[in-house]
N, C-alpha and C positions, 0 to 999 in steps of 0.2 A: 608737319608736326609739332605736338603741345609739348612746354619744356619747364624750366622754372623759376622760369625769368617774370610772372607773377608774384611771386611768393616773394625771388628773391629782394620783391620791394617792402618785407612787413622784416622786423623780430619775432621770437616768439612762434607756441603749436598755429599753427594754417593748419583749415583742413579744403578743403576743398570738398563743395556739394552737390548731387545734382538729382535728376529723377526721372521713375520710367512711367507708365503708363497713364499718360496724359488722354492719349485722344485711345483708346482700347470699349469698346461695349460694355466689353464684360471685363468683371475683380477688384483689387484694388491698384490706388494709382501708391509706389515704394522709391523711395529715396535714402544715402547712403550719403553720409560727410566721412569720410578720408585724412585722418592726416599720414604725410609717408613721413620717414626716415626719412634725415639727409644727409647720411654717410652712409657706413660700409656694412650697413645691414640692408642697404633696395640693392635689388637685385640688378647689376646690370643689365637683365631681361627688360625690369619695367622701366627702366631709364626710355630705353630702344624700342619695345614692342608698345606701352602706357599706347589709344585713341581713345578717338566717339568710341562708344560701345559697337554702335552702330554698323561702321567701318570697320569690325573684325569679325572672323568665324566664331560660331556656336565652341569648336573646339579652341582656337586662340582663346578668346573670353575668362574659360574656362579652366585655363590654364594660369592668365592672368590673376581670375579673381584667385585661383588656391595661395597667389605669391602673393598679392596683396593684405591675404587676412592672416597669414602669418610674417607678417615681415612692419605693417604698418598696424594704427586706432582703426575702430571701424567701427560705425553707428550705424545703424537701420535702426530707418521708421516708417509707416504704412499708416492709408489712408484706406478705410472702409469703406463697399460699393453705399454700403449704410451712407456712412458717412461724405461720400462727393456725391449723391441724390439730395444731400440735405443741406450740406453746405456749397455746394459746386462749387468742379473742380479745383475753379484753377488758387479759392480755399482750401483745401483738403492738401491742394500739393503743400503748401506751407504749413498744416500741418506734417505731415506725413516728415520735410523739410526740418520743423523743428523738434520731434520724436527722435530722428535720429542727433544729432546735433544731442540734446540730452541724454546719448544712451551713449556718447565717447566716456572716458572713463574719468576726462576735464572737461571742462568751459571750453575753446577753445580762443586760442587771442584775435586772429582776423580768421574768418569764413570767407568763403571764394566762390561765389552760386553763379552756378549753371542759368544764364540768361538775365532778362531784364530788370526784373523789381529784388524789392529784398525781402523776405519770408517771415521778418521778427522776429530774429535770434536772436540772444540775447546774448550776445556779441558785436561787436564791427564786423561789416561787409563791405565785399567789394562784391558787382550785380559787371558778370564778366559773359557778354554776346558771345556764344557760340563754342562756348570755354571749356566744353572735353574737348573742342582740337585744337588748343590753345595751352592750356598749366593741367601737370601732371597728376596736380592732387585734384581737379573736376573731371578728369579721365579714369582713374581709379575707382572714384565715387560712380563716375558714368556707368562702368563696367560689373560693380558690385551689386546696383541699383537693378542692372539686367537678368543678373546673371538672378540676384535672389523671382526677382518676378518671376522669368521666367520657366524656375523650378516650381514655386508655385501653379501656373498655370500649369505644367505640365503635368502637373499631380490631378489640378481639377480635372482636367480631362481624361482621368483610368474614368470618373463618374459621370462624366458629362462629357460621351463619344460620340456626337454627334456633330461637336460643331469645331473640332480638328484645333482644341488652342495646346493642343504641345507643342504645333506647327504654325500657331497666328498670332498666340497671349493675347488671346480676344478679341483681338484687330479686326473689324466691319467687313471681311472679304468674302471671296461667294460659298469658300466650305464654308464657313462661320454660318452667312448668311442664311445658307438653305438647310441651317440647322436651325434653325430658329423659323422657319414656316413649315416645315415639320415637328416640331417638337414645342414650340414658341418659348419668352425667353428663363428663365430660373432663377432662383435668391439674388445670383452673380452680377444680375444682368445689372450696368446702369438707368433706373430706369428715368431719370433727367434728360439721358442723352436722349436726343428726335429718333434715332431706326426702333428703340427699343417703347418709345413713351405712343409710338403710331402705332407699334403691334399692341397693345394695351389698350386700345382705346384712350391714352389721354392727351391725347393732340390729336388733330381733326386734318 
């Protein structure tokens, strides 16, 4: 389970940063930057229950999301499908992370970034491989990013019901691929991703 052992190596305002949505065929990539309080303002449930968002149920993520938003400093950033197609998904992920940090009330002293590459933030950075399972701050960021993106894809699902985005968040699962075969790609599909490019005849 994640804890504050990495955060304890630093002083000042420490932000955990994570992203969600690098793999889907549709929708934006979303990043969150979260600075958790390190005092009595932090609910005990967050100390005991925060974890990699992929390991939590929807109900648990929603509960923890509300608690995080109620006690922490949170910045949320995204990069659009158009940006993903123009600069590639990795660079778009870095853009989303930079936007998330920019939307914090003030720049952190230290960022802990999930993964192994510095996204080019205006503060000191430590990259943490599998950080959402090691750092409470990164775990909180992973939950915020996941909930925000999933809710966005659920809203889109109401307008584009063929793809099942409310259940698959834009990943290329069977329901999504069947929808593509019936109605074809939408403006929310990533044309730089091979399955979409092939459908559009961009690749052969």
